[in-house]
VOPAGU-2260 file (C-alpha; in pm, 1 decimal, decimal comma):
REM VOPAGU-2260
SITE   aa  ch    i         X         Y         Z
SITE  MET   A    0    7588,6   -2105,2    3379,8
SITE  PRO   A    1    7315,5   -1846,2    3310,9
SITE  SER   A    2    6958,7   -1957,6    3363,9
SITE  ARG   A    3    6766,1   -2068,5    3060,4
SITE  LYS   A    4    6517,2   -1822,0    2912,9
SITE  ASP   A    5    6183,5   -1990,8    2857,0
SITE  PRO   A    6    5959,3   -1844,5    2586,5
SITE  ASP   A    7    5642,9   -1664,3    2687,5
SITE  ALA   A    8    5386,4   -1905,9    2545,1
SITE  SER   A    9    5114,5   -1640,3    2562,8
SITE  ALA   A   10    5300,9   -1389,5    2344,1
SITE  ASN   A   11    5192,3   -1525,9    2004,7
SITE  VAL   A   12    5121,1   -1847,1    1817,3
SITE  PRO   A   13    5487,0   -1928,2    1733,8
SITE  SER   A   14    5584,6   -1881,9    2100,0
SITE  PHE   A   15    5305,3   -2116,5    2206,3
SITE  TYR   A   16    5421,5   -2391,5    1971,7
SITE  GLY   A   17    5784,7   -2327,3    2057,1
SITE  ALA   A   18    5706,7   -2376,9    2426,6
SITE  GLU   A   19    5506,6   -2689,9    2345,0
SITE  LEU   A   20    5792,3   -2828,7    2135,9
SITE  ARG   A   21    6036,9   -2781,0    2422,1
SITE  TYR   A   22    5792,7   -2937,9    2669,0
SITE  GLN   A   23    5733,0   -3243,4    2449,4
SITE  ARG   A   24    6104,3   -3283,0    2372,1
SITE  GLU   A   25    6206,4   -3270,6    2737,9
SITE  LEU   A   26    5916,7   -3500,0    2830,4
SITE  ALA   A   27    6063,1   -3751,4    2585,5
SITE  GLY   A   28    6407,2   -3704,5    2742,1
SITE  LEU   A   29    6567,1   -3585,8    2418,4
SITE  THR   A   30    6828,2   -3318,1    2354,3
SITE  LEU   A   31    6803,8   -3078,0    2063,4
SITE  GLU   A   32    7076,3   -3279,2    1891,2
SITE  GLN   A   33    6879,0   -3599,7    1926,5
SITE  LEU   A   34    6557,9   -3439,6    1800,6
SITE  ALA   A   35    6735,4   -3290,3    1501,1
SITE  GLU   A   36    6888,1   -3624,1    1401,9
SITE  GLY   A   37    6729,5   -3755,7    1084,7
SITE  SER   A   38    6580,8   -3420,3     984,2
SITE  PHE   A   39    6719,1   -3171,4     735,1
SITE  ARG   A   40    6743,3   -2900,5    1002,6
SITE  GLY   A   41    7021,0   -2804,7    1239,7
SITE  VAL   A   42    7020,8   -2754,2    1615,3
SITE  PRO   A   43    7025,3   -2370,2    1589,1
SITE  PHE   A   44    6711,2   -2385,8    1375,9
SITE  LEU   A   45    6525,2   -2600,0    1632,1
SITE  SER   A   46    6646,6   -2379,1    1916,3
SITE  GLN   A   47    6505,7   -2068,7    1746,6
SITE  ILE   A   48    6171,4   -2244,7    1699,0
SITE  GLU   A   49    6159,2   -2336,2    2067,7
SITE  ARG   A   50    6217,3   -1970,8    2154,5
SITE  GLY   A   51    5932,2   -1863,0    1925,8
SITE  GLU   A   52    6165,9   -1682,9    1686,8
SITE  ARG   A   53    6100,3   -1895,2    1378,6
SITE  ARG   A   54    5800,9   -2083,5    1246,5
SITE  MET   A   55    5805,6   -2459,8    1213,9
SITE  PRO   A   56    5811,2   -2573,0     849,8
SITE  LEU   A   57    5596,7   -2865,9     743,8
SITE  ASP   A   58    5883,8   -3110,0     688,2
SITE  LEU   A   59    6013,7   -3051,5    1040,3
SITE  ALA   A   60    5664,9   -3069,9    1192,2
SITE  ARG   A   61    5622,0   -3417,1    1041,6
SITE  HIS   A   62    5963,5   -3523,7    1169,2
SITE  VAL   A   63    5891,1   -3394,7    1520,5
SITE  ASP   A   64    5551,2   -3565,4    1532,6
SITE  LYS   A   65    5713,9   -3893,1    1432,8
SITE  VAL   A   66    6001,3   -3873,6    1682,6
SITE  LEU   A   67    5796,7   -3737,3    1973,7
SITE  ARG   A   68    5486,4   -3944,7    1888,4
SITE  THR   A   69    5262,7   -3639,3    1913,2
SITE  ASP   A   70    4995,3   -3779,5    1679,6
SITE  GLY   A   71    5025,8   -3512,1    1409,7
SITE  PHE   A   72    4992,0   -3219,5    1652,4
SITE  PHE   A   73    5271,3   -3007,5    1505,7
SITE  GLU   A   74    5184,7   -3089,6    1144,7
SITE  ARG   A   75    4823,8   -2980,0    1203,0
SITE  ARG   A   76    4922,2   -2660,1    1380,3
SITE  CYS   A   77    5228,7   -2536,7    1189,9
SITE  GLU   A   78    4998,4   -2370,2     934,9
SITE  ASP   A   79    4839,1   -2170,4    1219,7
SITE  ALA   A   80    5182,4   -2040,7    1317,0
SITE  ARG   A   81    5262,2   -1953,1     956,8
SITE  ARG   A   82    4948,2   -1743,4     919,3
SITE  ALA   A   83    5004,8   -1570,1    1253,4
SITE  ARG   A   84    5359,5   -1470,5    1157,6
SITE  GLN   A   85    5294,7   -1361,7     801,7
SITE  SER   A   86    5097,7   -1043,4     883,4
SITE  GLY   A   87    5113,7    -884,7     539,7
SITE  HIS   A   88    5463,1   -1006,1     446,7
SITE  ALA   A   89    5544,7   -1253,8     173,2
SITE  GLU   A   90    5551,3   -1604,8     317,9
SITE  TYR   A   91    5921,7   -1646,8     246,9
SITE  PHE   A   92    5994,9   -1326,4     444,2
SITE  ALA   A   93    5776,0   -1406,5     748,4
SITE  ASP   A   94    6060,8   -1564,5     947,3
SITE  VAL   A   95    6295,0   -1275,8     865,9
SITE  ALA   A   96    6048,8   -1009,7     983,5
SITE  GLU   A   97    6011,5   -1196,3    1313,1
SITE  MET   A   98    6385,4   -1254,4    1356,2
SITE  GLU   A   99    6465,6    -885,9    1301,1
SITE  GLN   A  100    6293,7    -812,6    1631,1
SITE  HIS   A  101    6535,7   -1040,8    1818,4
SITE  ALA   A  102    6855,9    -945,7    1636,3
SITE  ASP   A  103    7147,9    -770,4    1802,0
SITE  ALA   A  104    7267,1    -643,6    1464,7
SITE  ILE   A  105    7120,4    -618,6    1114,3
SITE  GLU   A  106    7337,6    -558,4     809,4
SITE  ASP   A  107    7187,3    -503,1     464,0
SITE  TRP   A  108    7324,7    -497,3     114,0
SITE  ALA   A  109    7065,2    -330,5    -108,3
SITE  PRO   A  110    7156,6    -311,9    -476,6
SITE  MET   A  111    6801,9    -267,6    -612,6
SITE  LEU   A  112    6562,8    -143,8    -341,3
SITE  VAL   A  113    6592,7      75,7     -32,6
SITE  PRO   A  114    6598,2    -158,2     272,0
SITE  GLY   A  115    6252,6    -205,5     422,7
SITE  LEU   A  116    6350,9     -51,6     756,8
SITE  LEU   A  117    6435,1     275,6     579,3
SITE  GLN   A  118    6142,1     300,1     339,1
SITE  THR   A  119    5858,2     553,2     339,1
SITE  ALA   A  120    5497,6     452,7     273,9
SITE  PRO   A  121    5481,9     614,0     -75,0
SITE  TYR   A  122    5802,0     432,5    -177,7
SITE  THR   A  123    5675,7      97,9     -47,9
SITE  ARG   A  124    5340,7     153,6    -218,7
SITE  ALA   A  125    5511,7     226,6    -550,0
SITE  ILE   A  126    5735,3     -80,2    -550,0
SITE  VAL   A  127    5458,8    -312,5    -427,1
SITE  ARG   A  128    5225,3    -183,5    -697,3
SITE  ALA   A  129    5497,7    -230,6    -959,5
SITE  ALA   A  130    5556,4    -590,2    -846,2
SITE  MET   A  131    5183,6    -670,1    -804,9
SITE  PRO   A  132    4998,2    -470,4   -1073,6
SITE  ARG   A  133    4683,1    -683,3   -1037,5
SITE  ALA   A  134    4663,0    -660,2    -657,7
SITE  SER   A  135    4370,0    -483,4    -496,0
SITE  ASP   A  136    4425,9    -158,8    -308,7
SITE  ASP   A  137    4359,5    -344,2      18,3
SITE  GLU   A  138    4627,0    -603,6     -61,6
SITE  VAL   A  139    4879,0    -332,0    -140,5
SITE  GLU   A  140    4799,1    -136,8     175,4
SITE  GLU   A  141    4833,1    -452,7     385,2
SITE  LYS   A  142    5188,8    -490,7     262,6
SITE  VAL   A  143    5262,9    -120,1     306,2
SITE  ASN   A  144    5141,1    -130,0     666,9
SITE  ALA   A  145    5342,2    -443,8     740,1
SITE  ARG   A  146    5656,4    -279,2     601,0
SITE  MET   A  147    5603,8      36,8     806,4
SITE  LYS   A  148    5552,5    -163,6    1127,4
SITE  ARG   A  149    5894,1    -323,9    1091,8
SITE  ALA   A  150    6063,5       7,3    1174,3
SITE  LYS   A  151    5902,3       0,2    1520,1
SITE  LEU   A  152    6183,3    -228,9    1631,7
SITE  PHE   A  153    6393,7      88,1    1666,6
SITE  ASP   A  154    6163,4     187,0    1954,1
SITE  SER   A  155    6239,7    -126,4    2153,2
SITE  GLU   A  156    6446,7    -122,0    2472,0
SITE  ASN   A  157    6746,2    -277,7    2295,5
SITE  PRO   A  158    6713,0    -200,6    1924,2
SITE  PRO   A  159    6945,9    -376,8    1681,8
SITE  LYS   A  160    7253,7    -204,7    1545,9
SITE  VAL   A  161    7190,9    -143,5    1176,5
SITE  TRP   A  162    7451,7    -114,5     903,0
SITE  ALA   A  163    7327,3     -83,1     544,6
SITE  ILE   A  164    7512,0     -55,8     215,2
SITE  LEU   A  165    7321,0      79,6     -86,4
SITE  ASP   A  166    7401,5     100,8    -453,2
SITE  GLU   A  167    7412,5     463,1    -569,7
SITE  SER   A  168    7148,3     391,6    -835,0
SITE  LEU   A  169    6888,7     371,8    -555,6
SITE  ILE   A  170    6912,9     744,7    -487,5
SITE  ARG   A  171    6937,1     836,3    -857,2
SITE  ARG   A  172    6643,1     634,2    -990,5
SITE  PRO   A  173    6324,8     847,5    -961,7
SITE  VAL   A  174    6080,4     581,4    -844,0
SITE  LEU   A  175    5855,9     861,9    -709,4
SITE  PRO   A  176    5777,4    1221,1    -809,1
SITE  GLY   A  177    6052,0    1467,2    -715,9
SITE  GLU   A  178    5898,1    1587,0    -389,1
SITE  GLN   A  179    5835,8    1233,8    -263,7
SITE  MET   A  180    6185,2    1123,8    -366,5
SITE  ALA   A  181    6322,9    1411,9    -163,2
SITE  GLU   A  182    6111,0    1301,1     134,0
SITE  LEU   A  183    6236,4     943,5      96,1
SITE  LEU   A  184    6601,3    1048,1      96,5
SITE  GLU   A  185    6552,1    1289,3     385,1
SITE  HIS   A  186    6375,3    1013,4     575,9
SITE  ILE   A  187    6671,8     779,7     519,0
SITE  VAL   A  188    6914,9    1039,1     653,2
SITE  GLU   A  189    6695,3    1112,2     955,1
SITE  MET   A  190    6652,4     742,5    1036,8
SITE  VAL   A  191    7025,7     679,2    1012,3
SITE  LYS   A  192    7108,5     974,6    1236,3
SITE  SER   A  193    6833,5     920,5    1494,8
SITE  THR   A  194    6903,6     546,6    1533,8
SITE  HIS   A  195    7283,6     586,3    1521,8
SITE  SER   A  196    7292,9     346,5    1229,8
SITE  ILE   A  197    7566,2     331,4     968,1
SITE  LEU   A  198    7498,0     378,3     597,1
SITE  GLN   A  199    7733,3     353,1     302,8
SITE  ILE   A  200    7690,2     384,3     -72,4
SITE  VAL   A  201    7870,1     192,7    -342,4
SITE  PRO   A  202    7924,1     456,4    -614,6
SITE  GLU   A  203    7805,6     389,2    -968,8
SITE  THR   A  204    8160,5     448,6   -1090,2
SITE  THR   A  205    8267,7     125,4    -919,6
SITE  ALA   A  206    8336,7    -110,1   -1208,3
SITE  ALA   A  207    8316,5    -429,8   -1003,9
SITE  HIS   A  208    8287,5    -528,3    -641,3
SITE  PRO   A  209    8267,4    -850,0    -433,6
SITE  PHE   A  210    7889,3    -851,4    -393,1
SITE  MET   A  211    7737,3    -776,3    -732,2
SITE  MET   A  212    7441,2   -1011,8    -708,0
SITE  GLY   A  213    7129,7   -1006,1    -494,4
SITE  THR   A  214    6976,9    -841,2    -190,2
SITE  THR   A  215    7138,7    -979,3     125,2
SITE  LYS   A  216    7073,8    -936,9     497,0
SITE  PHE   A  217    7287,6   -1051,9     790,0
SITE  MET   A  218    7142,5   -1095,3    1138,2
SITE  THR   A  219    7339,4   -1174,4    1452,9
SITE  PHE   A  220    7190,7   -1273,2    1787,8
SITE  SER   A  221    7306,4   -1293,3    2147,4
SITE  GLU   A  222    7182,1   -1649,6    2197,7
SITE  ALA   A  223    7181,9   -1801,8    1849,7
SITE  PRO   A  224    7421,5   -1837,4    1554,6
SITE  PRO   A  225    7416,5   -1571,6    1281,1
SITE  VAL   A  226    7206,2   -1614,9     968,8
SITE  VAL   A  227    7208,1   -1474,0     616,8
SITE  TYR   A  228    6896,6   -1396,9     415,0
SITE  THR   A  229    6911,2   -1362,6      37,0
SITE  GLU   A  230    6620,5   -1255,6    -181,6
SITE  ALA   A  231    6523,8   -1283,5    -546,5
SITE  LEU   A  232    6209,8   -1167,0    -727,5
SITE  HIS   A  233    5948,5   -1398,0    -573,6
SITE  SER   A  234    6156,9   -1600,4    -331,5
SITE  GLY   A  235    6393,9   -1573,6     -39,9
SITE  GLN   A  236    6630,1   -1806,0     145,4
SITE  LEU   A  237    6754,0   -1814,1     503,7
SITE  ILE   A  238    7103,4   -1957,0     535,8
SITE  ASP   A  239    7245,8   -2077,6     866,8
SITE  TYR   A  240    7514,4   -2321,3     746,0
SITE  PRO   A  241    7824,5   -2180,7     924,0
SITE  ALA   A  242    8071,8   -2221,7     636,8
SITE  LEU   A  243    7839,4   -2049,0     391,1
SITE  VAL   A  244    7753,7   -1771,5     637,2
SITE  LYS   A  245    8126,7   -1713,1     675,5
SITE  GLN   A  246    8170,4   -1680,0     298,0
SITE  TYR   A  247    7890,3   -1425,7     277,7
SITE  ARG   A  248    8043,7   -1237,1     570,0
SITE  GLU   A  249    8380,5   -1213,3     395,4
SITE  SER   A  250    8216,4   -1075,8      80,8
SITE  TYR   A  251    8019,4    -821,5     282,8
SITE  ASP   A  252    8331,1    -705,2     463,3
SITE  LEU   A  253    8504,8    -654,0     129,2
SITE  LEU   A  254    8202,0    -457,0      12,0
SITE  ARG   A  255    8236,7    -222,9     310,1
SITE  ALA   A  256    8587,6    -141,7     194,5
SITE  THR   A  257    8457,8     -60,9    -155,0
SITE  ALA   A  258    8175,5     165,8     -35,5
SITE  LEU   A  259    8202,4     536,0      42,1
SITE  PRO   A  260    8256,7     648,7     404,1
SITE  PRO   A  261    7936,7     709,0     608,3
SITE  GLU   A  262    7979,4    1088,0     625,8
SITE  VAL   A  263    8031,7    1111,7     249,0
SITE  THR   A  264    7729,0     887,6     194,8
SITE  LEU   A  265    7495,4    1106,0     400,5
SITE  ALA   A  266    7619,1    1420,8     227,5
SITE  MET   A  267    7554,5    1258,6    -111,7
SITE  ILE   A  268    7199,4    1159,6     -11,9
SITE  GLU   A  269    7124,7    1506,4     126,5
SITE  ALA   A  270    7248,2    1666,3    -196,5
SITE  ALA   A  271    7034,9    1429,1    -403,1
SITE  ALA   A  272    6729,7    1513,0    -188,9
SITE  GLU   A  273    6791,1    1883,0    -247,9
SITE  ASP   A  274    6811,3    1826,0    -622,3
SITE  TYR   A  275    6483,1    1634,5    -626,3
SITE  ARG   A  276    6311,3    1900,3    -417,4
SITE  HIS   A  277    6413,9    2176,0    -657,4
SITE  GLY   A  278    6363,2    1976,1    -974,6
SITE  LYS   A  279    6726,8    1985,2   -1078,3
SITE  PRO   A  280    6819,3    1736,1   -1352,2
SITE  ARG   A  281    7078,6    1476,1   -1272,3
SITE  ASP   A  282    7429,5    1554,6   -1395,2
């Protein structure tokens, strides 16, 4: 049996509390299964918290304090972990941004927005400003910087394998001026090629397909079960229930079959970039 990997408690706030949770659980002589009993969370969720990969939500913190008799320690401190993890992201996305860094593979379905890992700063700025018209410039830039930092995971020793599927409307809708749209599309192509990622497009001529609703992200890990993340306008949901994850996986696999081949996709994006750069109207 391989040796257990203990979290580095000095790495960040979530890692500190994850290490403390494991210490207190083992001090009480409990397994993850026993600690999870009576909560609304599963064993994989608790395991990821112990490894510092996910924050501890308030309901679980209260449950843990009660079972481990830690006198409100985790309830008082879970807000600290939340703030440390957020770092410019929406609260509902904080866990996802952290988990991306530990994923073996990331798979996106993006029907409305270019996936965050492939965005440019001007594109991010435009969509954040559109969603938050009353936000200050500093608030917008905080979110832009947080989005740009996510792409640094490609520089890690073992970067995740990325597979993204986009709706064709994303490359046809001029969210930015022509020159910046060209730069966005060229950036997407360069990122896909340099990171050996896979990109497909679902053409606008497709009348119907298995995944017509909602932004969706799959993440798989070497030491934890896979999860699905779905996002709406001002909310997001992480799903780790195995049967539901399996259903999402089947729909995503059917979507792959509907989408254009990767080489055709890149050629389409390059042609669209050329049109934007030379101000050609869309056919």
